[in-house]
C-alpha positions as CSV (number, residue, x, y, z in Angstrom):
1,X,8.7,57.3,8.1
2,X,10.3,54.0,9.0
3,X,8.7,54.3,12.5
4,X,5.3,54.9,10.9
5,X,5.6,51.9,8.6
6,X,6.7,49.6,11.5
7,X,3.8,50.9,13.6
8,X,1.4,50.3,10.8
9,X,2.7,46.8,10.2
10,X,2.4,46.0,13.9
11,X,-1.1,47.4,14.1
12,X,-2.2,45.4,11.0
13,X,-0.6,42.2,12.3
14,X,-2.5,42.6,15.6
15,X,-5.8,43.2,13.8
16,X,-5.2,40.1,11.6
17,X,-4.1,37.9,14.5
18,X,-6.0,34.6,14.5
19,X,-8.5,33.9,17.3
20,X,-7.1,32.0,20.2
21,X,-8.8,29.0,21.8
22,X,-7.9,27.3,25.1
23,X,-8.4,23.5,24.7
24,X,-9.0,21.8,28.1
25,X,-8.8,18.1,27.4
26,X,-7.0,14.8,27.5
27,X,-4.1,13.7,25.5
28,X,-4.5,10.7,23.1
29,X,-1.3,8.7,22.5
30,X,-2.8,7.4,19.3
31,X,-3.1,10.9,17.9
32,X,-6.7,10.4,16.6
33,X,-8.7,12.1,19.3
34,X,-8.3,14.4,22.3
35,X,-5.9,17.4,22.3
36,X,-4.0,16.0,19.3
37,X,-7.2,16.0,17.1
38,X,-8.3,19.4,18.4
39,X,-5.0,21.0,17.7
40,X,-5.1,19.7,14.1
41,X,-8.6,21.0,13.7
42,X,-7.7,24.5,15.0
43,X,-4.7,24.6,12.7
44,X,-6.8,23.7,9.7
45,X,-9.3,26.4,10.6
46,X,-6.6,29.1,11.2
47,X,-7.2,29.2,14.9
48,X,-4.3,29.5,17.4
49,X,-4.7,26.8,20.1
50,X,-3.3,26.7,23.6
51,X,-4.1,23.9,26.0
52,X,-4.4,22.6,29.5
53,X,-4.0,18.8,29.7
54,X,-6.5,17.1,32.0
55,X,-5.5,13.4,31.5
56,X,-2.9,11.4,29.7
57,X,-4.2,8.2,28.0
58,X,-2.5,5.1,26.6
59,X,-4.8,4.4,23.6
60,X,-4.8,3.5,20.0
61,X,-7.4,2.6,17.4
62,X,-8.2,-0.7,19.2
63,X,-8.9,0.7,22.6
64,X,-8.0,2.6,25.8
65,X,-5.3,0.8,27.7
66,X,-4.9,3.3,30.5
67,X,-5.8,6.8,31.8
68,X,-3.9,8.9,34.2
69,X,-5.9,12.0,35.3
70,X,-3.9,15.0,36.3
71,X,-4.6,16.8,39.6
72,X,-7.3,19.5,39.4
73,X,-5.0,22.1,40.9
74,X,-2.4,21.4,38.1
75,X,-5.1,21.7,35.4
76,X,-6.1,25.1,36.8
77,X,-2.5,26.1,37.0
78,X,-2.1,25.4,33.2
79,X,-5.3,27.4,32.5
80,X,-4.0,30.3,34.6
81,X,-0.7,30.3,32.7
82,X,-2.6,30.5,29.4
83,X,-5.0,33.2,30.7
84,X,-2.1,35.3,32.1
85,X,-0.3,35.4,28.7
86,X,-2.9,35.1,25.9
87,X,-6.1,36.9,25.0
88,X,-8.3,33.8,24.9
89,X,-11.3,34.2,22.7
90,X,-12.9,30.8,23.4
91,X,-12.5,27.7,25.5
92,X,-13.3,24.1,24.4
93,X,-13.4,21.3,26.9
94,X,-13.1,17.6,26.2
95,X,-12.1,14.8,28.5
96,X,-12.4,16.0,32.1
97,X,-11.3,12.8,33.9
98,X,-12.9,13.3,37.3
99,X,-15.7,15.2,39.1
100,X,-13.0,17.2,40.9
101,X,-11.5,18.3,37.5
102,X,-14.9,19.2,36.2
103,X,-15.6,21.3,39.3
104,X,-12.2,23.0,39.2
105,X,-12.4,23.8,35.5
106,X,-16.0,25.2,35.9
107,X,-14.9,27.4,38.8
108,X,-11.9,28.8,36.7
109,X,-14.1,29.4,33.6
110,X,-16.7,31.3,35.7
111,X,-13.9,33.7,36.6
112,X,-12.5,33.9,33.0
113,X,-13.3,36.6,30.5
114,X,-13.8,34.6,27.3
115,X,-16.2,35.0,24.4
116,X,-17.5,31.5,24.5
117,X,-17.2,28.1,26.0
118,X,-17.9,24.8,24.2
119,X,-18.4,21.9,26.5
120,X,-17.9,18.5,24.8
121,X,-18.6,15.9,27.6
122,X,-16.2,13.2,26.5
123,X,-16.8,10.0,28.6
124,X,-15.8,7.2,26.2
125,X,-13.4,6.6,23.3
126,X,-14.6,5.8,19.8
127,X,-13.7,2.2,20.6
128,X,-16.4,2.3,23.3
129,X,-14.0,2.1,26.2
130,X,-15.0,4.3,29.1
131,X,-12.5,6.8,30.5
């Protein structure tokens, strides 16, 4: 009987698991945008978020002070790590800091089996600073 109850609990937990999204975007040191804001939004909506960081920014509410784009191969490596371990239901992109990153992410997403992709072409901060 105990085995049956544990199996039932496990099956129900799997059926009730929240959807999983892969966020492919930049990090905002000010916490008001980028991955930080996307993670907060997912949490508020009951969605489990994973991520692949595309760029690290030095920014605050006044402006963007610096951007360091990560190499495309490393962005894809992060995506692969997520896809290898999680059943990703959807992907949302944000800041893709270079043409090479855009192309690498697009190639990887074409090969992925996900329910949907939301492309948010972030090119500048709310302050107006261009990435």
